[in-house]
C-alpha positions in Angstrom: 0.0 0.0 0.0 3.0 2.3 0.2 3.1 5.4 -1.9 6.3 5.9 -3.9 7.7 9.5 -3.7 9.5 10.8 -6.8 13.0 9.3 -6.9 12.2 7.2 -3.7 10.9 3.9 -2.6 7.8 3.0 -0.7 8.3 2.2 3.0 6.3 0.0 5.3 3.8 -1.0 2.6 2.7 -4.3 4.0 -0.3 -4.3 6.3 -1.6 -7.4 7.9 -4.5 -8.5 10.2 -6.2 -11.8 11.3 -4.8 -14.9 12.9 -1.8 -14.2 15.1 0.3 -16.8 13.3 0.3 -14.3 10.4 -0.4 -10.9 11.9 2.0 -11.5 14.8 4.7 -9.9 12.6 2.9 -6.6 12.7 3.3 -3.5 14.7 0.4 -3.5 17.2 1.8 -0.8 19.7 -0.7 1.7 18.5 -3.7 -0.7 18.9 -2.5 -1.7 22.4 -2.3 1.9 23.3 -5.8 2.5 22.0 -7.0 -0.5 24.1 -5.5 1.1 27.2 -7.5 4.2 26.7 -10.6 2.4 25.7 -11.0 -0.7 28.1 -14.1 -1.9 26.2 -12.1 -2.1 22.9 -11.4 -5.6 21.6 -9.1 -4.8 18.7 -6.7 -7.7 19.9 -8.7 -10.6 21.3 -7.6 -13.1 23.9 -6.1 -15.4 21.3 -3.7 -12.7 20.1 -5.6 -12.2 16.8 -5.4 -8.8 15.4 -8.8 -7.3 14.1 -7.6 -4.1 12.5 -4.7 -3.7 9.9 -1.2 -3.1 11.2 2.1 -2.5 9.4 5.0 -5.0 9.1 7.1 -4.5 12.1 10.4 -6.2 11.7 12.4 -9.1 10.3 13.3 -8.0 6.8 16.1 -5.9 5.6 14.0 -4.0 2.8 10.6 -3.1 4.0 9.2 -2.4 0.5 7.3 -5.7 -0.2 6.8 -6.4 -3.8 4.8 -9.6 -3.6 2.8 -11.6 -1.0 1.6 -15.3 -1.1 -0.6 -16.8 1.5 -0.9 -20.4 2.2 -3.3 -22.2 4.7 -1.4 -20.9 7.7 1.9 -19.6 6.4 3.0 -16.5 4.4 5.8 -15.7 1.9 6.9 -12.2 0.7 9.3 -10.9 -1.8 11.0 -7.6 -1.1 12.1 -4.9 -3.6 15.7 -6.3 -3.4 14.3 -9.7 -4.7 14.9 -11.5 -1.4 12.3 -14.0 0.1 11.0 -14.3 3.7 8.6 -16.6 5.3 6.8 -17.1 8.6 3.9 -19.0 10.1 3.4 -22.8 10.4 6.3 -24.8 9.2 5.3 -28.4 10.2 5.7 -29.6 6.6 8.7 -27.6 5.6 6.7 -25.1 3.8 8.7 -22.2 5.1 11.8 -23.2 3.2 14.2 -22.4 6.1 15.5 -26.0 6.4 13.5 -26.6 9.6 10.0 -27.9 10.4 9.6 -25.4 13.3 7.0 -22.6 13.2 8.3 -19.0 12.9 6.7 -16.0 14.4 9.0 -13.4 12.7 10.0 -13.3 9.0 12.7 -15.9 8.3 15.1 -15.1 5.5 15.3 -17.8 2.9 19.0 -17.9 2.0 18.6 -19.6 -1.3 17.5 -18.9 -3.9 17.8 -15.1 -4.3 16.8 -12.8 -7.2 13.2 -14.1 -6.8 10.7 -12.8 -9.4 7.5 -14.7 -8.4 6.3 -16.6 -5.4 3.3 -18.9 -4.6 2.0 -20.7 -1.7 -0.3 -23.8 -1.4 -1.9 -25.4 1.5 1.3 -27.1 2.7 3.9 -26.4 0.0 5.5 -23.3 -1.7 7.2 -22.4 -4.9 9.1 -19.5 -6.4 10.6 -18.4 -9.8 14.0 -16.7 -10.1 15.7 -14.5 -12.7 16.5 -17.0 -15.6 13.1 -18.5 -15.4 13.9 -21.5 -13.1 11.3 -22.8 -10.5 12.1 -24.0 -7.1 9.6 -25.9 -4.7 9.5 -27.0 -1.1 7.3 -28.3 1.6 4.8 -31.3 1.6 5.8 -33.6 -1.3 2.7 -35.8 -1.2 1.2 -36.6 -4.6 3.9 -34.9 -6.7 2.9 -31.4 -5.9 6.6 -30.3 -5.8 7.3 -31.8 -9.2 10.7 -33.0 -8.1 10.3 -36.4 -9.8 9.1 -39.9 -8.8 11.9 -40.3 -6.3 10.1 -37.7 -3.9 6.5 -38.7 -3.9 5.9 -38.2 -0.1 7.5 -36.6 3.0 8.9 -33.2 3.2 11.3 -31.1 1.3 12.6 -28.6 4.0 14.6 -26.3 1.6 14.0 -25.0 -1.9 15.0 -27.4 -4.7 15.0 -26.7 -8.4 12.4 -28.3 -10.6 13.9 -30.2 -13.5 12.2 -29.8 -16.9 13.5 -32.1 -19.5 12.3 -30.2 -22.6 14.7 -27.3 -23.2 12.0 -25.1 -24.9 10.0 -25.2 -21.7 12.7 -24.4 -19.2 12.3 -20.6 -19.1 9.2 -19.8 -16.8 7.4 -16.6 -16.0 4.6 -17.5 -13.6 3.8 -20.2 -10.9 0.7 -21.1 -9.0 0.1 -23.4 -6.1 -3.2 -25.1 -5.2 -4.0 -27.4 -2.3 -2.3 -30.4 -3.8 -1.2 -29.4 -7.2 0.9 -26.7 -8.9 1.1 -25.1 -12.4 3.8 -23.2 -14.4 3.6 -20.8 -17.3 6.6 -20.7 -19.7 8.0 -17.6 -21.3 6.2 -18.3 -24.5 2.8 -18.9 -22.8 2.6 -22.7 -22.5 1.1 -24.3 -19.5 2.7 -27.1 -17.4 1.0 -28.8 -14.4 2.1 -31.4 -11.8 0.7 -33.0 -8.6 -2.4 -34.8 -7.6 -4.8 -35.4 -10.5 -8.2 -35.9 -8.8 -11.1 -34.7 -10.8 -8.9 -33.9 -13.8 -7.6 -30.7 -12.1 -4.2 -31.0 -14.0 -6.0 -30.6 -17.3 -3.9 -33.3 -19.2 -6.9 -35.5 -19.8 -6.2 -38.0 -17.0 -6.8 -38.3 -13.2 -3.4 -39.8 -12.3 -0.7 -38.0 -10.2 2.1 -36.3 -12.1 5.4 -36.1 -10.4 7.1 -33.9 -13.0 5.8 -30.9 -14.9 3.7 -32.1 -18.0 2.5 -29.9 -20.8 -1.2 -29.1 -21.1 -2.6 -28.6 -24.5 -4.2 -25.2 -25.0 -5.4 -23.6 -28.3 -4.1 -20.1 -27.1 -1.1 -18.9 -25.2 -1.7 -18.6 -21.5 -1.7 -15.3 -19.6 -2.5 -16.5 -16.0 -3.3 -19.7 -14.1 -4.9 -20.1 -10.8 -4.9 -23.4 -8.9 -7.7 -24.0 -6.4 -8.3 -27.1 -4.3 -10.2 -29.3 -6.8 -10.1 -27.1 -10.0 -7.9 -24.9 -12.1 -8.8 -21.7 -13.8 -6.7 -20.5 -16.9 -6.9 -17.1 -18.5 -5.5 -17.0 -22.0 -3.9 -14.2 -24.0 -7.3 -12.8 -25.0 -8.6 -12.7 -21.3 -11.1 -15.7 -21.9 -11.6 -18.1 -19.0 -10.7 -21.8 -19.3 -11.5 -24.3 -16.6 -10.8 -27.9 -15.6 -11.4 -30.0 -12.6 -14.4 -30.8 -10.3 -18.0 -30.4 -11.6 -19.4 -28.6 -8.6 -16.7 -26.0 -8.7 -17.3 -25.3 -12.3 -21.1 -24.9 -12.4 -21.6 -28.3 -14.0 -23.9 -31.3 -13.3 -22.9 -34.0 -11.0 -20.2 -36.5 -12.2 -19.4 -34.3 -15.1 -15.7 -33.5 -14.3 -13.6 -31.7 -16.8 -10.3 -33.5 -17.6 -9.0 -31.0 -20.3 -9.4 -27.2 -20.3 -12.5 -25.9 -21.8 -14.0 -22.4 -22.1 -16.2 -21.5 -19.0 -19.6 -22.0 -20.5 -21.6 -19.3 -18.5 -19.0 -16.6 -19.6 -19.2 -17.7 -23.3 -22.9 -17.2 -24.2 -23.7 -15.4 -27.4 -23.9 -11.7 -26.7 -22.7 -12.1 -23.2 -19.1 -13.0 -23.7 -17.0 -11.9 -20.6 -13.4 -11.6 -20.2 -11.3 -11.7 -17.0 -9.7 -8.6 -15.4 -8.9 -10.4 -12.1 -9.5 -13.9 -10.7 -9.2 -15.7 -7.4 -10.0 -19.4 -6.6 -9.7 -21.6 -3.5 -11.2 -24.9 -2.4 -14.5 -24.9 -4.3 -15.4 -21.3 -5.1 -14.3 -18.7 -7.5 -14.3 -14.8 -7.8 -13.9 -13.0 -11.0 -13.7 -9.3 -11.9 -14.9 -9.5 -15.5 -15.9 -7.1 -18.2 -18.3 -7.7 -21.0 -17.0 -7.5 -24.5 -19.9 -5.1 -25.4 -19.2 -2.8 -22.4 -15.3 -3.0 -21.8 -15.4 0.0 -19.5 -17.6 -1.6 -16.9 -15.9 -4.1 -14.4 -18.3 -6.5 -12.7 -17.7 -8.9 -9.8 -18.9 -12.5 -10.5 -18.9 -15.3 -7.8 -19.9 -19.0 -7.8 -19.2 -22.2 -5.8 -19.3 -23.1 -2.1 -20.8 -20.3 0.1 -21.0 -22.1 3.6 -19.5 -19.1 5.4 -20.8 -16.2 3.3 -17.5 -15.9 1.4 -19.4 -15.2 -1.8 -21.2 -12.3 -0.3 -24.7 -14.0 0.1 -26.3 -15.5 3.3 -25.3 -19.2 3.6 -28.8 -20.0 5.0 -30.4 -19.2 1.6 -27.5 -20.0 -0.7 -25.0 -22.5 0.8 -23.9 -23.2 -2.8 -24.0 -20.8 -5.8 -24.2 -23.2 -8.8 -24.2 -20.5 -11.5 -22.2 -17.2 -11.6 -23.8 -14.5 -9.5 -23.1 -10.8 -9.9 -22.2 -9.5 -6.4 -23.2 -5.9 -5.7 -21.1 -3.7 -3.4 -23.6 -1.2 -1.8 -21.2 1.5 -1.2 -19.9 1.5 -4.8 -23.4 1.3 -6.1 -24.3 4.5 -4.1 -21.3 6.3 -5.5 -22.3 5.4 -9.1 -25.8 6.8 -8.5 -24.4 10.0 -7.2 -22.3 10.2 -10.4 -19.1 12.1 -11.1 -17.2 9.0 -9.9 -15.5 6.3 -12.1 -15.3 2.8 -10.4 -13.0 0.1 -11.4 -12.7 -3.3 -9.6 -8.9 -3.9 -9.9 -8.3 -7.0 -8.0 -10.0 -9.8 -6.1 -8.7 -12.3 -3.5 -10.2 -15.1 -1.4 -9.5 -17.5 1.4 -11.4 -20.5 2.8 -14.0 -18.5 4.7 -13.8 -14.8 3.5 -13.2 -12.8 0.3 -11.9 -9.4 -0.7 -11.7 -7.0 -3.5 -9.9 -3.7 -4.3 -11.8 -1.0 -6.1 -10.1 2.1 -7.6 -12.3 5.3 -7.6 -11.4 8.2 -9.8 -13.2 11.6 -9.2 -13.9 14.4 -11.8 -10.5 16.0 -11.0 -8.6 12.7 -11.8 -7.8 11.8 -8.2 -7.6 8.1 -7.6 -8.3 6.3 -4.4 -8.1 2.6 -3.6 -10.8 1.1 -1.5 -10.5 -2.4 0.0 -13.8 -4.4 0.7 -14.1 -7.7 2.6 -17.0 -10.1 3.4 -17.5 -13.5 4.9 -16.8 -14.9 8.4 -14.8 -12.4 10.5 -13.4 -15.0 12.9 -9.9 -14.2 14.1 -10.4 -10.8 12.6 -9.7 -11.9 9.1 -12.0 -9.1 7.6 -10.2 -6.1 9.2 -13.2 -5.1 11.3 -13.1 -4.5 14.9 -15.2 -6.8 17.1 -18.6 -5.4 17.7 -18.6 -4.2 14.0 -22.5 -4.1 13.8 -22.3 -1.2 16.3 -19.1 0.7 15.6 -19.5 0.8 11.8 -23.3 1.1 11.7 -23.6 -2.2 9.8 -27.4 -2.3 10.5 -27.9 1.1 8.9 -26.0 0.0 5.8 -28.3 -3.0 5.6 -31.5 -1.0 5.9 -30.2 1.7 3.5 -29.7 -1.0 0.8 -32.5 -3.2 1.8 -30.0 -6.0 2.7 -30.4 -8.6 5.4 -29.1 -8.0 8.8 -25.9 -9.9 9.7 -26.6 -13.4 10.8 -25.1 -15.5 13.6 -25.7 -19.2 12.5 -23.0 -21.0 14.6 -24.4 -23.1 17.3 -21.1 -24.0 19.1 -17.7 -22.3 19.7 -16.9 -18.7 19.6 -19.6 -16.8 17.6 -18.4 -14.6 14.8 -20.3 -12.1 12.8 -20.8 -13.0 9.0 -20.8 -10.0 7.0 -22.5 -9.6 3.6 -22.8 -7.8 1.3 -19.1 -6.3 1.1 -18.1 -3.6 3.6 -15.1 -1.4 3.4 -12.0 -2.4 5.5 -10.6 0.1 7.9 -8.4 2.3 5.8 -5.6 2.7 8.4 -2.7 3.0 5.9 -4.0 6.2 4.3 -2.5 9.4 5.7 -5.1 11.4 7.7 -7.1 8.4 8.6 -6.6 6.2 11.6 -8.3 3.9 14.2 -10.6 2.4 11.7 -12.7 5.5 11.0 -13.6 6.9 7.6 -13.5 10.6 8.6 -11.2 12.8 6.5 -8.9 15.0 8.6 -10.4 18.4 9.4 -9.1 21.4 7.4 -8.2 24.6 9.1 -10.8 27.4 8.2 -9.3 30.2 6.1 -10.5 32.9 8.5 -8.2 31.7 11.2 -5.2 33.3 9.4 -6.8 36.6 8.5 -5.7 39.6 10.6 -8.4 41.0 12.9 -8.7 44.0 15.3 -12.1 43.5 16.8 -12.9 41.5 19.9 -15.7 39.7 18.1 -13.4 38.5 15.3 -11.2 36.9 18.0 -14.2 35.2 19.6 -15.2 33.9 16.2 -11.6 32.5 15.6 -11.7 30.8 19.0 -15.1 29.3 18.0 -13.8 28.0 14.7 -10.5 26.7 16.2 -9.8 23.0 15.3 -10.8 20.5 18.0 -7.2 19.3 18.2 -5.9 22.8 19.0 -8.3 23.5 21.9 -7.0 23.7 25.4 -8.5 20.5 26.6 -7.2 18.4 23.6 -3.7 19.9 24.1 -3.7 19.1 27.7 -4.8 15.5 26.9 -1.9 15.3 24.4 0.5 16.7 27.0 -0.6 14.1 29.6 -0.2 11.5 26.9 3.3 12.5 25.9 4.3 12.9 29.5 3.2 9.3 30.3 5.0 8.0 27.2 8.2 9.7 28.1 8.0 8.8 31.8 7.6 5.0 30.7 10.6 5.4 28.3 12.8 7.0 31.0 11.9 4.4 33.6 12.8 1.7 31.0 16.1 3.3 30.2 17.0 3.7 33.9 16.0 0.1 34.6 18.5 -1.1 31.9 21.5 -0.5 34.3 19.9 -2.5 37.2 20.8 -6.1 37.6 18.1 -8.2 35.8 15.8 -10.4 37.9 16.4 -13.4 35.6 19.4 -14.5 33.7 17.6 -14.6 30.4 17.0 -10.8 30.3 19.5 -8.8 28.2 20.1 -5.2 29.7 22.9 -2.7 30.0 24.0 -4.5 33.2 24.6 -7.7 31.3 26.3 -6.0 28.3 28.6 -4.3 30.7 29.6 -7.6 32.4 30.1 -9.1 29.0 32.4 -6.1 28.0 34.4 -6.6 31.0 34.8 -10.4 30.5 35.9 -9.7 26.8 38.5 -7.2 28.0 40.0 -9.6 30.5 40.1 -12.4 27.7 41.6 -9.9 25.3 44.4 -8.9 27.6 45.2 -12.5 28.4 45.4 -13.3 24.7 47.9 -10.5 24.2 50.0 -11.6 27.1 49.9 -15.2 25.7 51.0 -14.0 22.3 53.8 -11.9 23.8 52.2 -8.9 22.1 51.2 -6.9 25.2 52.5 -3.4 25.0 54.1 -3.9 21.6 53.0 -2.3 18.3 52.3 -5.7 16.7 49.1 -6.4 18.4 45.7 -4.5 18.2 45.8 -1.2 20.1 43.1 -0.1 22.5 42.2 3.6 22.7 41.3 3.0 26.4 41.9 0.2 28.6 38.4 -0.5 29.1 37.4 -0.5 25.4 38.2 -2.7 22.5 37.1 -0.8 19.4 36.8 -1.9 15.8 36.9 0.6 12.9 33.3 1.2 11.6 34.4 0.8 7.9 36.1 -2.6 8.9 32.9 -3.8 10.5 30.9 -3.0 7.3 33.4 -4.9 5.1 34.0 -7.9 7.5 31.2 -10.0 5.9 32.4 -9.3 2.5 36.0 -10.1 3.2 34.9 -13.2 5.0 32.8 -14.3 2.0 35.6 -13.4 -0.5 38.2 -15.5 1.5 35.8 -18.4 1.7 35.3 -18.3 -2.1 39.0 -18.3 -2.6 39.5 -21.2 -0.3 37.1 -23.2 -2.4 38.8 -22.6 -5.7 42.3 -24.3 -5.9 42.3 -24.1 -9.7 41.8 -20.4 -9.7 44.6 -19.9 -7.0 46.9 -22.0 -9.0 46.2 -19.9 -12.1 46.6 -16.7 -10.2 50.0 -18.0 -9.0 51.1 -18.8 -12.5 50.3 -15.2 -13.7 52.0 -13.6 -10.7 55.3 -15.5 -11.3 55.7 -13.5 -14.6 55.9 -10.3 -12.5 58.7 -9.1 -10.4 58.9 -10.6 -6.9 59.0 -7.0 -5.6 55.5 -6.4 -6.8 52.8 -5.8 -4.1 50.6 -8.5 -5.8 53.0 -11.2 -4.7 52.8 -10.1 -1.1 49.0 -9.9 -1.3 48.8 -13.4 -2.8 51.0 -14.8 0.0 49.1 -13.0 2.8 45.6 -14.3 1.2 47.0 -17.9 1.2 48.2 -17.5 4.7 44.7 -16.4 5.9 42.5 -18.8 3.9 44.6 -21.8 4.8 45.1 -20.7 8.4 43.1 -23.5 10.1 44.9 -26.5 9.0 43.6 -28.5 12.0 40.4 -28.7 10.1 40.5 -31.6 7.6 38.5 -29.8 4.8 40.9 -26.7 4.8 43.9 -29.0 4.9 42.6 -31.0 1.9 41.9 -27.7 -0.1 45.5 -26.4 0.8 47.1 -29.7 -0.3 45.0 -29.5 -3.6 46.2 -25.9 -4.3 49.7 -26.7 -3.4 49.7 -29.7 -5.7 48.4 -27.6 -8.6 50.9 -24.8 -8.0 53.6 -27.4 -7.8 52.7 -29.0 -11.2 52.3 -25.5 -12.8 55.9 -24.5 -11.7 57.3 -27.8 -12.9 55.7 -27.5 -16.3 57.1 -23.9 -16.7 60.5 -24.6 -15.4 63.3 -24.8 -18.0 66.3 -25.5 -15.7 66.6 -27.4 -12.5 68.1 -24.4 -10.8 64.9 -22.4 -11.6 62.6 -24.9 -9.8 61.2 -23.9 -6.4 63.3 -20.8 -6.1 63.2 -20.0 -2.3 62.3 -16.3 -3.0 60.1 -16.4 -6.1 58.3 -19.7 -5.7 54.8 -19.8 -4.2 55.4 -23.6 -3.5 58.2 -22.9 -1.1 56.0 -20.3 0.7 53.1 -22.8 1.1 55.4 -25.6 2.1 56.9 -23.3 4.7 53.4 -22.4 6.0 52.6 -26.0 6.3 55.8 -27.1 7.9 55.6 -24.4 10.6 51.8 -24.7 11.3 51.0 -25.9 14.8 49.0 -28.8 13.2 52.5 -30.4 12.0 54.6 -29.8 15.0 54.5 -33.5 15.8 55.0 -34.7 12.3 57.7 -32.2 11.0 59.1 -30.1 13.8 59.8 -32.8 16.3 62.0 -34.9 14.0 64.2 -31.7 13.5 64.0 -30.2 17.0 63.3 -32.8 19.6 66.4 -33.1 21.8 65.1 -36.3 23.2 65.4 -37.9 19.7 69.0 -39.1 19.1 68.5 -38.8 15.4 67.3 -35.2 15.4 69.2 -32.3 14.1 69.1 -30.6 17.5 70.5 -33.7 19.3 73.3 -33.6 16.7 74.1 -30.0 17.2 74.0 -30.5 21.0 76.4 -33.4 20.9 78.7 -31.6 18.6 78.8 -28.5 20.7 79.0 -30.1 24.2 80.7 -33.5 23.6 83.9 -34.8 22.2 84.0 -37.2 19.1 82.9 -40.2 21.2 79.6 -38.3 22.0 79.9 -39.2 25.7 82.8 -37.2 27.2 82.0 -33.5 27.9 84.1 -31.0 26.2 86.2 -28.8 28.5 86.7 -25.7 26.3 89.1 -24.7 23.5 92.6 -26.1 23.6 94.2 -23.2 21.7 95.7 -25.7 19.1 94.8 -26.1 15.7 94.1 -29.8 16.0 91.8 -30.7 13.1 90.9 -34.0 14.7 89.2 -32.3 17.6 86.9 -29.3 17.8 88.7 -26.8 19.8 85.9 -25.0 21.5 84.7 -21.9 19.6 81.1 -23.2 20.1 81.3 -23.2 23.9 82.7 -19.7 24.2 80.7 -16.6 25.3 78.6 -14.5 23.1 80.8 -11.4 23.2 83.9 -13.5 22.4 82.1 -15.1 19.5 81.1 -11.7 18.1 84.7 -10.5 18.4 86.0 -13.5 16.5 83.4 -12.9 13.8 84.7 -9.4 13.5 88.3 -10.6 13.3 87.4 -13.0 10.6 85.8 -10.2 8.5 88.8 -7.9 9.0 91.5 -10.6 8.7 94.2 -11.8 11.1 95.9 -9.6 13.7 99.0 -9.8 15.7 99.6 -11.8 18.9 96.8 -13.3 21.0 94.2 -12.1 18.5 96.0 -14.0 15.7 95.9 -17.3 17.6 92.4 -16.9 18.5 91.6 -16.2 14.9 93.4 -19.3 13.7 91.6 -21.3 16.5 88.3 -19.9 15.0 89.2 -21.0 11.4 90.3 -24.4 12.6 87.0 -24.7 14.5 85.0 -23.9 11.4 87.0 -26.3 9.2 86.6 -29.1 11.7 82.9 -28.5 11.9 82.6 -28.5 8.1 84.4 -31.8 7.8 82.3 -33.3 10.6 79.1 -32.3 8.8 79.9 -33.7 5.4 82.3 -36.7 5.9 80.7 -40.1 6.0 82.2 -42.7 8.1 85.0 -44.6 6.2 85.5 -47.4 8.7 88.4 -47.7 11.2 88.3 -47.7 14.9 88.8 -44.0 15.2 86.2 -42.9 12.7 83.6 -45.4 14.0 83.8 -43.6 17.5 83.3 -40.1 15.8 79.7 -39.2 16.3 80.3 -35.9 14.5 81.5 -37.5 11.1 78.8 -37.0 8.4 76.3 -35.7 11.0 74.3 -33.6 8.5 74.0 -36.2 5.8 73.1 -38.8 8.5 70.4 -36.5 9.8 69.0 -35.9 6.3 68.8 -39.6 5.6 67.0 -40.2 8.9 64.6 -37.2 8.4 63.6 -38.0 5.0 63.0 -41.7 5.7 61.1 -40.7 8.8 58.8 -38.4 6.8 58.1 -41.4 4.5 57.4 -43.7 7.5 55.7 -41.6 10.1 51.9 -41.5 9.8 51.9 -38.0 11.2 53.7 -36.7 8.1 51.6 -38.5 5.5 50.5 -35.1 4.0 54.0 -34.1 3.2 54.7 -37.6 1.9 51.9 -37.3 -0.5 53.1 -33.9 -1.7 56.7 -35.1 -2.3 55.6 -38.2 -4.1 53.3 -36.1 -6.3 56.2 -33.6 -6.9 58.5 -36.4 -7.9 55.9 -37.9 -10.3 55.4 -34.4 -12.0 59.1 -33.7 -12.0 60.0 -36.6 -14.2 57.9 -35.1 -17.0 59.2 -31.5 -16.4 61.0 -29.8 -19.3 63.9 -29.0 -16.7 64.9 -32.6 -16.6 64.7 -33.3 -20.2 67.9 -35.2 -21.4 68.6 -36.6 -17.9 68.3 -40.2 -17.2 65.4 -41.1 -14.9 67.9 -42.6 -12.3 70.1 -39.5 -12.3 70.3 -38.2 -8.8 70.2 -34.6 -10.1 66.5 -35.0 -10.8 65.9 -35.0 -7.0 67.6 -31.6 -6.6 64.4 -29.5 -6.5 62.9 -32.0 -4.0 66.0 -31.7 -1.9 65.7 -28.0 -2.0 62.1 -28.2 -0.7 63.2 -30.5 2.3 66.4 -28.6 3.1 65.8 -25.1 2.0 62.2 -24.8 3.2 61.1 -27.4 5.7 64.4 -27.4 7.7 65.1 -23.7 7.4 61.6 -22.6 8.1 61.2 -24.8 11.2 64.5 -23.5 12.7 63.4 -20.0 11.8 60.1 -20.5 13.6 61.7 -21.5 16.9 60.8 -18.2 18.5 57.0 -18.5 17.6 54.5 -19.5 20.3 53.7 -22.7 18.6 57.2 -24.0 19.3 57.4 -22.8 22.9 57.2 -26.3 24.5 59.9 -27.5 22.0 62.2 -24.6 23.0 61.8 -25.5 26.6 62.9 -29.1 26.0 65.9 -27.8 24.1 66.9 -25.5 26.9 66.5 -28.3 29.4 68.7 -30.6 27.3 71.4 -28.0 26.8 71.5 -27.1 30.5 71.9 -30.8 31.5 74.9 -31.2 29.1 76.3 -27.9 30.3 76.1 -29.2 33.9 77.8 -32.4 32.9 80.6 -30.4 31.4 80.8 -28.2 34.5 80.9 -31.2 36.8 83.7 -32.8 34.9 85.9 -29.8 35.1 86.0 -28.3 38.6 86.7 -24.6 38.8 84.7 -23.9 35.7 82.7 -20.6 35.8 78.9 -20.8 36.7 76.4 -21.4 34.0 76.2 -18.4 31.7 72.9 -17.6 30.0 74.8 -15.9 27.1 76.3 -19.2 26.1 76.0 -19.6 22.4 74.8 -23.2 22.6 72.1 -22.2 25.0 70.9 -19.6 22.5 70.4 -22.2 19.7 
């Protein structure tokens, strides 16, 4: 009902009333306030049903509602941004939220979006999206969802696409849902139906159920289709009415059901041909706003079918069934026509099981248009939009006498008695500006004499007399008291927010303040645990008691989160992006952005799905680099290659501490690199006798002790090595340093050649020994199976790389790139990551082992100085 201003959009244009399952999403605050002022008012009854129209309150992002579809006791809407919401009963999955729970607020249906059309049946729903695809959900009994013979019963809890085999019929433009069957109209005007086929309502010449959409033969293209409970109404491109289905709903003799669409005979009489302007059908009754071909400017309202609750506008006691079309008169519109100077057009009709409605557009001589809504039938649960006690407050009896109609009847014998209203009466026009509280009085206009200047006392008296009622003293005092009461209630509510709530479930400023304190404490603990407290690396707080996030960041967080999630799901795209970036300089910012993105999207490698996607991406990038490599030296460059970066990220991730870091760093493992270094640093060649310090001699068979000196001495030796030899003591120390490095080099690379002395040298070939142990452990340890898979895949792809063209498959040079990954990335990155929190426990074990060896050395040589924390070995 919203009016669209120039260049703007309508707001709050959905109004609801009736059963609380549907009208409960409306804003009833104004009605509650009115009930407080008038204790006799029954605008909202004891069941919570709303008897007057109220606007949509909450639950949707865009309040401009473009389309509404009503089921038996659930509702669907499509907003101006083409999103779909639902609420009401969900026991058969008809809400499309993935749940069978009822919803008392609008629930956003996440998929599909870009909705163009929506329809609701008794226990199922359907929609069309851009592109012409149809989705259905809800009760699947009888094939009403059109999802195939695999789903003939049960519930479909979320929207699922309807498959249409014929390509020419796949683009749809309209959908309709009946009680147990559905219909579709294609873009070129052909009709498809599916669902329960009782009484021939599907129009395909049979009474069997159809579980997929089936084409219905029609002589003309179809404009509209309306599915009722037992019959179907079709409007063709010439506005002619075609029908099929149950006899009693089509004004036909008993047992004369219609299995294929035929022209509606009563509307097809010679000289009385009528065409459809608007149509509504449900259960076994139909309403049509039609015009005669001979008088196209006159729109008439015709009704027929079941009338047990007065839903067709006639007393059910005298006409429980209307077996031939009856022209329904609307008294108020008839009176307007009699007065003249007013054009009337019945633009739309609608109907439910027990009531009906229509909207008429009136146009006066000045061209002003006004929509009027009329309703009739049973007013139970407030479905007609009249307040209880309507016969008094709307002067219903006077209307009946004026038009010689019958007084409203009460024919129910049990249960709550509800008024049955007929003929149609106007609904409270609460959505129009200047009208409220269900009355039809136009807002009073200020007399022109009020603004005229006057110097006489009698003129002032006259102005006071002509003053508007709302401006008089008593009315202003009433408004003041009302405003004061409202403000006092609001202030009391605000003040109470800071008090401790009476129950734990209430949310108030008190609970929010407690939560803020808890978050602050946890935030500071996290900073301390990450060793970021007081540094510039961590997030900074403007105040100690606040943790603030930039407003722009908050707005973009969801978009960034969605973008990262999409990138994570696309290994092929990430590999292609990596290939493109390798053509640019490594200094380009795009390289750094790509690596930061990989670091974030593959951050949670503890989660199996993320790990799988990370391995898939790494494998594709690895294959790409191998395909593009021309020389072995170009493969897996430690600076340019994205493979090396991802391998480094995996190797240093906490998820692989046990499988990768421990074989390198664990001092308790005799084959680890850390144990090898500790032995070389602290022990003699036999690996058992503690070293006592440098000997001062250039003995190449024994390491002289540079690695047990102090840090400041080590730095001095490094400076001497850069400057060259000096005289005296410095020269001897420099030579000792050179001998130490030479001995260390030989110990790292020389393999054992046999002999009694070499067999006892635990230092000989220590690095090759470690490499062999480490690589074999990777291929044997279950914890490192992910790296094993990557290295095996890398080797298979490497054999076909252009970089190894001309090399024998058994040539050891082929393994050079893989060795680069193992040595240059896995080992180096793990050693470099020692200072990160993920390796804190490993560092403690290393320090403990170094300290124990140092104590052994100290005990072996009495008189040694106390343990120095600046020892180079301790700093490893």
